[in-house]
C-alpha positions as CSV (number, residue, x, y, z in Angstrom):
1,M,-64.8,-91.9,-85.2
2,N,-61.6,-92.4,-87.1
3,Y,-61.5,-88.6,-87.7
4,I,-61.8,-87.9,-84.0
5,A,-59.1,-90.5,-83.2
6,L,-56.6,-88.9,-85.6
7,L,-57.1,-85.5,-84.0
8,S,-56.8,-86.7,-80.4
9,T,-53.4,-88.5,-80.8
10,P,-51.4,-85.3,-81.7
11,R,-53.0,-83.5,-78.8
12,R,-51.8,-86.1,-76.4
13,S,-48.3,-86.1,-77.9
14,I,-48.1,-82.3,-77.7
15,A,-49.2,-82.4,-74.1
16,T,-46.7,-85.1,-73.3
17,F,-44.0,-83.1,-75.0
18,L,-44.9,-79.9,-73.0
19,L,-44.9,-81.9,-69.8
20,L,-41.5,-83.4,-70.5
21,T,-40.1,-79.9,-71.4
22,L,-41.3,-78.5,-68.1
23,I,-39.8,-81.3,-66.1
24,S,-36.5,-80.9,-68.0
25,W,-36.3,-77.2,-67.3
26,S,-37.1,-77.8,-63.6
27,L,-34.3,-80.4,-63.4
28,G,-31.8,-78.1,-65.1
29,L,-31.3,-80.0,-68.3
30,P,-29.6,-77.1,-70.0
31,T,-26.9,-77.3,-67.4
32,F,-26.4,-81.0,-68.3
33,I,-26.2,-80.2,-72.0
34,H,-23.6,-77.4,-71.3
35,S,-21.5,-79.8,-69.1
36,A,-21.4,-82.3,-71.9
37,R,-19.9,-79.7,-74.3
38,A,-17.2,-78.3,-72.0
39,V,-15.2,-79.4,-69.0
40,S,-13.1,-77.3,-66.8
41,L,-9.3,-77.9,-66.7
42,D,-7.9,-79.0,-63.4
43,V,-5.1,-77.6,-61.3
44,V,-4.5,-74.5,-63.5
45,S,-1.7,-72.1,-62.7
46,D,0.8,-69.7,-64.2
47,L,4.1,-69.2,-62.4
48,L,6.0,-66.0,-63.3
49,S,9.7,-65.5,-62.8
50,T,8.8,-61.9,-61.7
51,T,5.6,-60.0,-61.2
52,A,7.2,-56.6,-61.4
53,T,5.4,-54.1,-63.7
54,S,6.9,-53.5,-67.2
55,T,9.4,-56.3,-66.6
56,A,10.2,-59.3,-68.9
57,A,9.2,-62.5,-67.2
58,N,9.2,-66.3,-67.8
59,H,5.8,-68.0,-67.6
60,T,5.2,-71.6,-66.6
61,I,1.6,-72.5,-67.3
62,T,0.4,-75.9,-65.9
63,F,-3.0,-77.6,-66.2
64,T,-4.5,-81.1,-66.2
65,T,-6.9,-81.9,-69.0
66,P,-9.7,-84.2,-67.8
67,T,-10.9,-85.0,-71.4
68,G,-7.6,-85.0,-73.3
69,I,-6.7,-83.2,-76.6
70,A,-7.5,-84.9,-79.9
71,V,-5.4,-84.7,-83.0
72,D,-5.9,-81.3,-84.8
73,E,-7.4,-79.7,-81.7
74,T,-5.8,-76.6,-80.3
75,I,-4.9,-75.0,-77.0
76,A,-5.4,-71.3,-77.1
77,I,-3.8,-69.3,-74.3
78,T,-5.0,-65.7,-74.2
79,F,-3.1,-63.2,-72.2
80,D,-4.8,-60.1,-70.7
81,A,-4.3,-56.8,-72.5
82,G,-1.1,-55.2,-71.4
83,F,1.1,-58.2,-71.7
84,N,3.6,-57.5,-74.5
85,M,4.1,-60.6,-76.6
86,N,6.3,-59.0,-79.2
87,G,9.1,-61.2,-80.5
88,V,7.8,-64.4,-78.8
89,A,8.0,-67.3,-81.2
90,F,7.9,-71.1,-81.1
91,G,11.6,-71.2,-80.1
92,D,10.7,-69.4,-76.9
93,I,8.1,-72.0,-76.0
94,D,8.3,-75.5,-74.5
95,L,5.4,-77.9,-74.3
96,T,5.4,-81.1,-72.3
97,D,2.8,-83.9,-71.8
98,D,3.2,-85.7,-68.5
99,G,6.9,-84.6,-68.5
100,A,7.6,-85.6,-72.1
101,D,8.8,-82.9,-74.5
102,L,6.7,-82.3,-77.5
103,T,8.3,-81.0,-80.7
104,L,7.2,-77.5,-81.7
105,A,7.4,-75.6,-85.0
106,A,6.1,-72.3,-86.3
107,A,3.3,-74.2,-88.1
108,A,1.7,-77.6,-87.4
109,G,3.0,-80.5,-89.3
110,A,3.3,-84.3,-89.3
111,G,4.6,-85.3,-85.8
112,T,4.9,-81.7,-84.8
113,W,2.8,-79.3,-82.8
114,G,2.3,-75.8,-84.2
115,A,3.1,-72.8,-81.9
116,D,1.8,-69.5,-83.2
117,V,1.7,-66.2,-81.4
118,S,-0.8,-63.6,-82.7
119,G,-1.6,-60.5,-80.7
120,Q,-2.4,-61.7,-77.1
121,V,-3.0,-65.3,-78.1
122,L,-0.6,-68.3,-78.2
123,T,-2.2,-71.1,-80.1
124,L,-0.7,-74.6,-79.9
125,T,-2.1,-77.1,-82.5
126,N,-1.9,-80.8,-82.0
127,S,-0.7,-82.3,-85.3
128,N,1.5,-84.9,-83.5
129,D,-0.7,-87.7,-84.9
130,T,-1.2,-88.8,-81.3
131,A,-4.0,-87.6,-79.0
132,V,-3.2,-86.3,-75.5
133,V,-5.0,-88.8,-73.2
134,A,-7.4,-87.8,-70.5
135,G,-5.8,-86.8,-67.2
136,S,-2.6,-85.6,-68.8
137,I,-0.6,-82.8,-67.1
138,M,0.3,-80.2,-69.7
139,V,3.1,-77.7,-69.0
140,V,3.7,-74.7,-71.3
141,E,7.0,-72.7,-70.6
142,I,7.4,-69.4,-72.3
143,G,10.6,-67.3,-72.2
144,L,14.2,-68.0,-71.1
145,N,13.0,-71.1,-69.3
146,A,12.3,-72.8,-72.6
147,S,15.1,-75.3,-73.4
148,F,13.8,-77.9,-75.9
149,P,15.3,-78.3,-78.4
150,G,17.1,-74.9,-77.9
151,A,17.1,-72.1,-75.3
152,G,14.5,-69.4,-75.5
153,D,15.7,-65.8,-75.8
154,T,12.5,-63.7,-75.6
155,Q,10.2,-63.2,-72.7
156,I,6.7,-61.8,-72.3
157,V,6.8,-58.3,-70.8
158,N,4.5,-57.7,-67.9
159,P,1.8,-55.0,-68.1
160,A,2.8,-51.5,-67.0
161,T,-0.1,-51.3,-64.6
162,A,-0.4,-53.3,-61.4
163,G,-3.4,-55.5,-60.7
164,S,-5.0,-58.9,-61.3
165,K,-4.5,-60.1,-64.9
166,L,-6.5,-62.8,-66.7
167,I,-5.0,-65.7,-68.6
168,A,-7.6,-67.7,-70.4
169,I,-7.0,-71.3,-71.6
170,A,-9.4,-72.6,-74.2
171,G,-9.1,-73.5,-78.0
172,T,-10.9,-76.2,-79.9
173,M,-10.1,-78.8,-77.2
174,V,-13.1,-79.7,-75.0
175,D,-11.6,-78.4,-71.7
176,S,-11.1,-74.8,-70.8
177,A,-10.4,-72.6,-67.7
178,D,-9.2,-69.2,-66.6
179,T,-6.4,-68.4,-64.2
180,R,-5.0,-65.1,-63.0
181,V,-1.7,-63.6,-62.0
182,F,-1.1,-60.4,-60.0
183,I,1.3,-57.9,-61.4
184,L,2.6,-55.4,-58.9
185,S,5.3,-52.8,-58.6
186,D,8.8,-53.7,-57.4
187,V,9.1,-54.0,-53.6
188,L,12.2,-52.2,-52.4
189,V,13.8,-54.2,-49.5
190,T,16.3,-52.3,-47.4
191,A,18.3,-53.3,-44.4
192,E,21.3,-52.3,-42.4
193,V,24.1,-54.4,-41.0
194,E,26.3,-52.5,-38.5
195,T,30.0,-52.7,-38.9
196,I,31.9,-55.1,-36.7
197,F,35.6,-54.5,-36.1
198,E,37.5,-55.7,-33.1
199,F,41.3,-55.8,-32.7
200,E,43.2,-57.2,-29.8
201,V,46.8,-57.7,-28.8
202,A,47.9,-60.4,-26.4
203,G,51.2,-61.2,-24.7
204,V,53.2,-64.4,-25.5
205,A,55.1,-66.5,-23.0
206,D,58.8,-67.3,-23.2
207,T,58.0,-71.0,-23.6
208,E,56.4,-70.3,-27.1
209,T,57.8,-69.9,-30.6
210,V,57.1,-67.4,-33.3
211,N,57.5,-68.3,-37.0
212,G,60.0,-71.0,-36.1
213,S,62.1,-68.9,-33.7
214,A,62.1,-69.5,-29.9
215,V,60.6,-66.7,-27.8
216,D,63.2,-65.7,-25.2
217,V,61.2,-63.2,-23.0
218,T,57.6,-63.1,-22.0
219,S,55.6,-60.1,-23.4
220,T,52.4,-58.3,-22.4
221,P,49.9,-56.6,-24.6
222,E,51.4,-53.2,-23.7
223,Q,55.1,-53.9,-23.5
224,L,58.1,-55.6,-25.1
225,A,60.7,-55.5,-22.3
226,F,63.8,-57.2,-23.7
227,G,65.9,-56.5,-20.6
228,V,69.7,-56.8,-20.8
229,L,70.9,-57.7,-24.3
230,E,73.9,-60.0,-24.7
231,P,76.3,-59.4,-27.6
232,N,76.3,-61.9,-30.5
233,A,73.0,-63.5,-29.3
234,S,69.7,-62.7,-30.7
235,S,66.7,-62.1,-28.4
236,T,63.1,-62.6,-29.5
237,M,59.7,-61.5,-28.1
238,A,56.3,-61.9,-29.6
239,Q,52.6,-60.8,-29.5
240,D,49.4,-62.4,-30.7
241,L,47.1,-60.3,-32.8
242,R,43.3,-61.0,-33.3
243,V,40.8,-59.4,-35.6
244,K,37.0,-59.8,-35.9
245,T,35.3,-58.0,-38.8
246,N,32.4,-58.2,-41.2
247,A,34.1,-55.9,-43.7
248,N,33.4,-57.2,-47.2
249,Y,37.1,-57.3,-48.2
250,G,38.6,-58.1,-44.8
251,F,41.3,-56.1,-43.2
252,V,45.0,-55.2,-43.1
253,V,47.1,-54.7,-39.9
254,T,50.4,-52.8,-40.1
255,V,53.1,-52.0,-37.5
256,Q,55.3,-48.9,-37.4
257,A,57.8,-47.6,-35.0
258,D,58.5,-44.0,-34.1
259,G,62.1,-44.6,-34.9
260,A,65.0,-46.9,-34.0
261,L,65.6,-48.1,-30.5
262,R,67.5,-45.2,-29.0
263,S,68.9,-43.8,-25.8
264,D,69.2,-40.4,-24.3
265,T,72.9,-40.4,-25.3
266,G,72.0,-40.5,-29.0
267,A,73.0,-44.2,-29.5
268,D,70.6,-46.4,-31.4
269,I,69.9,-50.0,-32.4
270,N,69.1,-49.8,-36.1
271,S,66.7,-51.6,-38.4
272,F,67.5,-55.0,-39.9
273,I,69.8,-55.5,-41.8
274,D,72.4,-52.9,-40.6
275,D,70.0,-50.0,-40.9
276,G,68.9,-51.2,-44.4
277,E,65.2,-51.4,-43.6
278,T,65.0,-54.7,-45.4
279,A,61.6,-55.0,-47.1
280,D,61.7,-58.5,-48.6
281,P,61.8,-61.0,-45.7
282,V,65.1,-62.9,-45.4
283,P,66.6,-65.3,-42.8
284,W,67.9,-63.7,-39.7
285,Q,71.5,-62.7,-39.6
286,G,73.6,-60.8,-37.0
287,P,74.9,-57.2,-37.5
288,A,78.2,-56.8,-39.4
289,A,79.9,-55.0,-36.5
290,T,82.2,-52.8,-38.6
291,I,84.3,-50.4,-36.5
292,D,83.4,-46.8,-36.9
293,T,80.2,-47.7,-38.7
294,D,77.6,-47.5,-36.0
295,T,74.7,-48.6,-38.2
296,T,76.3,-52.1,-38.1
297,Y,76.6,-52.4,-34.3
298,G,73.1,-53.8,-33.7
299,H,69.7,-54.2,-35.5
300,E,66.1,-55.1,-34.9
301,G,63.7,-57.0,-37.2
302,V,60.0,-58.1,-37.4
303,T,58.5,-61.4,-38.4
304,S,54.9,-62.7,-38.8
305,E,53.2,-66.1,-39.0
306,D,50.4,-64.7,-41.2
307,D,50.2,-65.6,-44.9
308,I,50.1,-62.0,-45.8
309,N,48.6,-61.1,-49.1
310,V,50.0,-57.6,-49.1
311,G,53.6,-56.4,-48.6
312,G,55.2,-59.8,-48.9
313,A,54.8,-62.9,-46.8
314,F,57.3,-64.1,-44.2
315,G,58.9,-67.6,-44.7
316,S,59.9,-69.6,-41.6
317,M,62.4,-67.6,-39.5
318,E,62.5,-64.8,-42.0
319,Y,62.6,-61.1,-41.0
320,A,62.1,-57.6,-42.4
321,G,63.3,-54.3,-41.1
322,N,61.1,-51.8,-43.0
323,F,58.8,-50.9,-40.0
324,I,61.0,-48.3,-38.4
325,T,59.9,-45.3,-40.5
326,N,57.1,-46.8,-42.6
327,P,54.0,-48.9,-41.8
328,R,54.8,-52.6,-42.5
329,P,51.9,-55.0,-43.3
330,I,52.1,-58.0,-40.9
331,F,48.5,-59.4,-40.9
332,S,45.7,-59.4,-43.5
333,H,42.7,-61.3,-44.9
334,T,40.4,-60.7,-47.9
335,G,37.0,-61.4,-46.3
336,P,35.0,-61.3,-43.1
337,V,36.6,-63.2,-40.1
338,T,35.8,-64.0,-36.5
339,W,37.5,-65.7,-33.6
340,T,36.4,-67.2,-30.3
341,N,39.5,-68.6,-28.8
342,P,43.1,-67.4,-29.3
343,G,44.0,-70.4,-31.4
344,D,41.0,-70.2,-33.7
345,N,41.6,-69.8,-37.5
346,P,45.4,-69.4,-37.6
347,D,46.5,-67.2,-40.4
348,I,42.9,-66.0,-40.8
349,A,41.5,-64.3,-37.7
350,T,44.6,-64.6,-35.5
351,T,48.4,-64.5,-36.0
352,R,51.6,-64.1,-34.0
353,V,54.2,-61.5,-34.7
354,G,57.8,-61.5,-33.4
355,Y,60.5,-58.9,-32.8
356,T,64.2,-59.9,-32.7
357,I,67.2,-57.8,-31.6
358,E,70.8,-58.7,-31.9
359,I,73.8,-56.5,-30.9
360,S,77.5,-56.8,-31.4
361,P,80.1,-56.0,-28.7
362,L,80.4,-52.5,-30.4
363,Q,76.8,-51.5,-29.5
364,E,77.0,-48.4,-27.4
365,A,76.1,-48.9,-23.7
366,A,72.9,-47.4,-22.3
367,D,70.2,-48.5,-19.9
368,D,67.3,-46.5,-21.5
369,Y,67.0,-47.8,-25.1
370,S,63.3,-47.4,-26.1
371,Q,60.9,-47.0,-29.0
372,T,57.2,-46.9,-29.5
373,L,55.3,-49.3,-31.8
374,W,51.8,-48.8,-33.0
375,Y,49.5,-51.2,-34.8
376,V,47.0,-49.9,-37.3
377,A,44.2,-52.3,-38.1
378,T,42.1,-51.2,-41.1
379,P,38.9,-52.8,-42.3
380,T,38.4,-52.9,-46.1
381,F,34.9,-52.4,-47.4
């Protein structure tokens, strides 16, 4: 009887063991065992500064570790084949734990994480004497975005072929995960912006002023009709100029006459001062009126309210005379401009130019003095 009892007990134990094994397999116990050995990282991503093929890029790898990282455990980041890691060293890598910078060195040491690049694998070793606690957000920056304690100078070069590329995060730490980035060829973006260039001339009333001088006669966009000129008294007319352009370097407006004011008899009213075609603006002065020197009998000058950046700016009540036979800059700007109303953007999109004539009693009589002015507005690209 004792012999039989000794034999029956193992049989029951074996049966019980087999029954528990079958129940375990049906409940998926191997899955539970696997889950106890490894946990997936949370919120895993890799942000690249560029995804263009064969192009150097910064990487910002972010993940949350549910378990934490113990002292002497490692983070191993494996980049897919095709990523060129040549030259990347610990100085090109930043590591933060919940926003706090961790000190890195080529090899792990007391109070320092090790950062080693071998082939396609970046290994970070926690020798900081302090574990990374569960739930920590870890950020690994690689490339020119690394800044602690110094700036990185080497980036990882993207694969030459486009497509989805694997980046695996594992190591001896408990948690692991994979993420992917998509490398693609450069996208060429093209567009066209049509050129805008508008130029207008407007008349100015005789109640206005131009660059400090009173306007004596009302003008129109097409005509400066001075009428009867009185000796030893200057007479001034003006016009408003407006420009709208999207030219990159703005515009220049010049004025030029087809010659001096002249009559059919051959008499003329010369350029300011006394036919000197004065280039540098100076205050207005009357003609010298020297007998037998007809170039001193009368003259005509131009002024502008614009702060001209080419050809010399006009001070208040200053005039030039070098527009009779050459184009004289009177209005300019170095970038795109626009206007809505005549008074908008003075000295930028709009300005006022003036023309003054003064004769002496020696100026030859005639009722048909005339000249033609033309403005040339040029956008600068």
